C-alpha positions in Angstrom: 8.0 13.9 25.0 10.3 12.9 22.3 14.0 14.7 21.6 14.1 18.1 20.1 14.7 17.5 16.1 17.9 19.0 15.7 19.2 16.1 18.4 18.4 13.3 16.1 21.3 14.6 14.0 23.2 18.0 14.4 25.4 17.6 11.2 22.3 16.8 8.4 21.7 19.7 6.5 20.0 19.1 3.4 19.7 21.6 0.7 16.0 23.6 0.8 13.9 26.0 -1.5 11.4 26.5 1.4 11.2 29.7 2.9 10.9 28.5 6.6 14.1 30.1 8.0 14.0 27.5 11.1 13.2 24.4 9.7 15.2 21.3 10.2 15.4 17.8 7.9 15.3 14.4 9.3 16.1 11.1 7.3 13.2 8.7 7.7 15.7 6.1 7.3 17.0 7.0 11.2 15.1 6.5 14.1 12.7 7.5 16.0 11.1 7.2 12.4 9.1 4.1 11.6 8.9 3.1 7.9 6.1 0.5 7.3 5.2 -1.5 4.0 8.7 -1.6 2.3 11.6 -4.0 2.1 14.3 -3.8 4.5 14.3 0.1 4.2 16.6 1.3 7.0 19.5 -0.5 4.7 18.4 -0.8 0.9 20.0 2.5 -1.1 16.5 2.6 -2.3 13.0 2.5 -1.2 11.7 -1.0 -3.0 9.1 -3.7 -2.1 11.0 -6.9 -2.7 14.4 -7.7 -2.4 16.7 -7.6 -5.3 16.8 -11.6 -5.6 13.3 -11.8 -6.0 12.3 -8.6 -8.2 14.9 -9.4 -10.7 14.1 -12.9 -11.0 9.8 -12.3 -11.8 8.9 -10.8 -14.9 9.7 -7.6 -17.1 7.2 -5.7 -15.4 7.6 -6.7 -11.9 11.7 -5.8 -12.6 10.5 -2.4 -13.3 7.2 -2.1 -10.3 9.2 -3.1 -7.3 11.0 -0.1 -6.7 7.2 1.7 -6.8 6.7 2.8 -3.0 3.0 1.6 -3.6 1.6 0.9 0.4 5.1 2.5 2.1 4.1 4.7 5.0 6.6 6.6 7.4 4.8 7.3 11.4 6.4 9.6 13.9 5.3 12.1 16.2 5.8 15.8 16.7 4.7 19.1 17.8 5.9 21.0 15.2 3.3 23.6 14.0 4.4 22.1 10.3 5.5 19.4 8.6 7.4 19.4 5.2 9.2 17.3 2.9 12.3 16.8 0.6 11.6 13.6 -1.9 14.6 12.5 -4.1 12.8 10.7 -7.0 14.6 9.5 -10.0 11.5 7.8 -11.2 8.0 10.1 -12.1 5.0 8.0 -13.7 2.8 10.2 -15.5 -0.5 8.9 -16.4 -3.7 10.7 -18.3 -6.1 8.8 -16.1 -4.9 9.0 -12.3 -3.7 12.2 -10.5 -0.1 12.9 -9.9 -1.2 13.2 -6.6 -1.7 9.1 -6.5 1.3 8.6 -8.9 3.8 10.5 -7.4 2.4 12.3 -4.7 2.2 11.9 -0.6 -0.9 12.4 1.7 -0.5 13.2 5.9 -2.9 11.6 7.7 -3.2 12.6 11.7 -3.6 9.5 13.7 -5.8 9.4 17.4 -6.1 6.4 19.0 -7.5 4.0 16.6 -8.3 6.4 14.3 -6.4 8.4 11.5 -7.7 11.4 9.3 -6.6 12.3 6.1 -5.1 16.0 6.9 -3.5 17.3 3.5 -1.6 16.3 0.5 2.1 17.3 -0.5 1.2 18.0 -3.7 3.8 17.0 -6.7 4.6 20.1 -8.9 3.2 18.9 -12.5 7.0 19.8 -13.7 8.6 17.5 -11.9 12.1 15.6 -12.7 13.6 14.6 -9.9 11.6 14.9 -6.7 10.2 17.6 -5.1 9.8 19.4 -1.9 6.3 20.8 -0.5 5.3 22.0 2.9 2.1 21.6 5.1 0.2 24.2 8.0 -0.9 22.9 11.3 -3.5 25.7 12.9 -1.3 25.0 16.1 2.4 23.3 17.7 0.0 20.7 19.3 1.4 17.2 19.6 0.5 14.9 17.1 1.2 11.8 15.8 1.3 11.3 11.6 1.3 8.8 9.1 2.7 10.3 5.8 1.8 7.7 2.6 4.0 6.9 -0.1 3.6 7.4 -4.0 1.4 4.7 -5.3 3.0 4.6 -8.8 6.6 6.3 -8.6 10.3 5.4 -7.2 11.7 7.1 -3.9 15.7 6.9 -3.2 15.3 9.0 0.0 13.1 10.7 1.9 13.5 13.6 4.4 11.2 15.4 6.7 11.3 18.8 8.0 10.2 20.0 11.1 10.4 23.2 13.1 13.8 24.0 15.6 13.2 23.2 18.8 10.2 21.0 18.5 10.0 17.5 20.2 10.0 14.2 17.6 9.5 10.7 19.2 7.6 7.7 17.9 4.7 7.4 15.9 0.7 5.7 16.7 1.4 2.2 17.0 -0.7 -0.3 14.8 -2.2 -3.2 16.5 0.2 -5.7 17.2 0.1 -8.4 14.8 1.9 -9.2 11.2 0.9 -6.8 8.2 -2.0 -8.2 6.0 -0.3 -9.6 2.5 -1.9 -8.2 -0.4 -0.8 -9.3 -4.2 -2.0 -8.5 -7.3 -2.8 -6.1 -10.6 -2.8 -2.4 -11.0 -5.4 -2.7 -9.1 -3.4 -3.6 -6.0 -1.2 -1.1 -6.6 -3.4 1.9 -6.1 -4.6 2.8 -10.2 -6.2 4.9 -10.5 -6.9 6.2 -6.5 -6.7 10.0 -6.5 -4.0 9.9 -3.1 -1.9 7.4 -2.0 -4.4 7.2 1.1 -7.4 5.9 -0.8 -6.0 2.8 -2.2 -8.4 -0.2 -0.8 -5.5 -1.3 1.8 -5.4 1.9 3.0 -8.6 2.1 3.4 -9.0 -1.2 5.6 -5.5 -0.2 7.8 -7.6 2.5 9.1 -10.4 1.1 9.4 -8.6 -2.0 11.0 -5.8 -0.4 12.6 -3.4 -2.9 11.2 0.1 -3.2 8.8 -0.1 -4.3 5.6 2.3 -4.9 2.9 1.0 -4.0 -1.0 2.5 -6.0 -3.4 0.4 -5.6 -6.3 2.6 -5.2 -10.0 0.7 -3.5 -12.8 -0.5 -5.8 -15.4 2.5 -8.0 -13.9 1.0 -9.9 -11.0 0.9 -13.6 -13.0 1.5 -16.1 -10.2 5.3 -17.4 -10.8 7.0 -19.4 -8.4 9.7 -17.4 -7.4 7.5 -14.6 -5.9 5.0 -16.6 -4.9 7.7 -18.7 -3.2 9.2 -15.4 -1.7 5.0 -14.2 0.3 4.7 -17.7 1.2 7.9 -17.3 3.6 6.5 -14.2 5.2 5.6 -13.4 8.5 1.9 -12.4 8.1 -1.4 -11.7 9.2 -3.4 -12.8 6.4 -2.6 -13.0 2.8 -5.3 -11.5 0.0 -4.9 -13.0 -2.9 -6.0 -10.5 -5.8 -4.4 -11.5 -9.1 -7.3 -12.2 -11.2 -7.0 -9.2 -13.6 -3.2 -10.5 -14.7 -3.3 -13.8 -15.3 -3.4 -13.5 -19.5 -5.6 -16.1 -19.7 -8.6 -18.2 -17.9 -6.2 -21.4 -18.6 -3.3 -19.3 -17.5 -5.4 -18.6 -13.9 -6.0 -22.1 -14.3 -2.9 -23.4 -14.2 -1.7 -21.3 -11.7 -4.0 -20.5 -9.1 -4.6 -23.0 -6.8 -0.6 -23.6 -6.9 -0.5 -20.4 -5.5 -3.1 -21.2 -2.8 -0.9 -24.2 -1.5 2.1 -22.8 -1.3 0.8 -20.6 1.2 -1.2 -23.1 3.0 1.5 -25.5 2.9 3.6 -23.2 4.8 1.4 -21.5 7.1 -1.8 -24.0 8.4 -3.6 -21.6 9.6 -3.2 -18.3 7.8 -6.2 -17.1 6.4 -6.1 -17.0 3.0 -8.7 -14.5 1.3 -9.2 -15.1 -2.8 -11.2 -12.4 -4.8 -11.7 -12.0 -8.3 -11.8 -9.4 -10.7 -13.7 -6.1 -9.4 -14.7 -4.8 -13.1 -16.8 -7.7 -13.6 -18.9 -5.8 -16.3 -16.5 -5.4 -18.9 -16.6 -8.5 -20.2 -19.2 -10.9 -18.3 -18.7 -14.1 -19.9 -14.8 -14.1 -19.7 -14.7 -13.1 -16.0 -17.4 -15.5 -15.2 -14.7 -18.5 -16.7 -12.2 -16.4 -14.1 -14.4 -16.1 -11.2 -15.1 -20.0 -11.7 -11.1 -21.1 -11.4 -11.4 -19.4 -8.2 -14.3 -20.3 -7.0 -12.7 -23.7 -7.6 -10.2 -23.1 -5.2 -12.0 -22.0 -2.7 -14.5 -25.1 -3.0 -11.7 -27.6 -2.9 -9.8 -26.0 -0.2 -13.5 -26.0 2.2 -13.5 -29.9 0.8 -10.0 -30.6 2.2 -11.2 -29.1 5.3 -9.1 -25.7 5.5 -11.5 -23.2 7.8 -9.4 -20.3 7.2 -9.8 -19.5 3.4 -13.0 -17.1 2.0 -13.3 -16.7 -1.3 -15.0 -12.6 -2.8 -16.7 -12.7 -5.7 -15.2 -9.5 -7.7 -18.9 -8.8 -9.5 -19.8 -7.7 -5.4 -16.5 -5.0 -5.0 -18.8 -2.3 -6.7 -21.8 -2.9 -5.5 -25.0 -2.7 -7.5 -26.5 1.2 -7.2 -23.8 3.4 -9.6 -21.5 1.0 -9.6 -20.8 2.2 -13.5 -19.7 5.3 -11.3 -16.4 3.1 -9.9 -13.6 3.8 -12.4 -12.2 6.1 -14.2 -12.1 3.9 -17.7 -14.6 1.1 -17.0 -11.3 -0.8 -15.0 -9.2 1.5 -12.8 -11.2 2.0 -9.7 -11.4 5.9 -8.8 -11.9 6.8 -5.1 -15.6 5.9 -4.8 -14.6 2.3 -6.3 -11.9 1.7 -3.8 -13.8 2.6 -1.2 -16.4 0.2 -1.6 -13.7 -2.6 -2.3 -12.2 -1.4 1.6 -16.1 -2.0 2.6 -16.5 -5.9 1.5 -12.6 -6.8 1.3 -12.1 -5.0 4.8 -15.2 -6.9 5.9 -13.8 -10.0 5.2 -10.2 -9.0 6.4 -11.3 -8.1 10.0 -13.4 -11.5 10.5 -10.3 -13.1 9.1 -8.3 -11.7 12.1 -11.5 -11.7 14.6 -10.0 -12.1 17.9 -6.4 -10.9 17.4 -8.0 -7.4 16.4 -8.0 -5.1 19.7 
């Protein structure tokens, strides 16, 4: 049994508009909370996905988006009959084609063994300006391991979790003991347009395989520049999913960067599984997308000819599958939840194969 919630920080007082009189808030940057998918989260003044030295040296889009919290998670366990959040959010993204729950919401999962199951969403109010509070109730005060997923397209400066005074609090469920899987790519990789954070394809794969991950999707801005590729290639990861086809502005740009991205990773990590993916919304412009796919496939074929046994290729045309593939996006480009589930099935199968023997 973990410590009581008030023993974590007896001096912490967080102003709240919630009506529960016995609520006690904790800063998730402090133990026993475990934060995943974000950069140096205990020490940085705001949550972010890259160090400033990388984020500010990449293109203008990344400079804005690297403080979006896509892929961020916090895990803990408690016997509190409710869980509340108080999120401090200086920038909230509003899209016409994506729910506020996806861009700015947090969703809650209950973790049992290797299985993580959706419970409810901490819904952001429509008029939110600088953050919000929300509370979710359980039917009883049983001990539970929990995961809260961070917003996909908004910034979060701080997050406090509120639990019933006197409740226990302890570490969350562990992932399998592997370094995280790294995903690099476009707005689709970042999670546009999942209805809530837990429905991004990486989150679905992580629940299926019980593996940690890092989401470095940058809407419109993943262009394979050396500064970010050099940083990513130096990370301690168990696999790399290269999914930035959509953001190469031209076929020529893709040709100039794609094999270079692969080679930088391979030079740093000779045995790292590298998974090369072409864009899923193939039907929007088949002629253009065939040319793009050919570039990615050429990187794969050359790697295989060079003797690489840890490189994989996924044809993006297959990701939405066949029947009802036209139901898989919100706008002809960005996947809805159905599209992300189908992407997770195909990409997840390859990630699982690549990690075979290392997943319990």
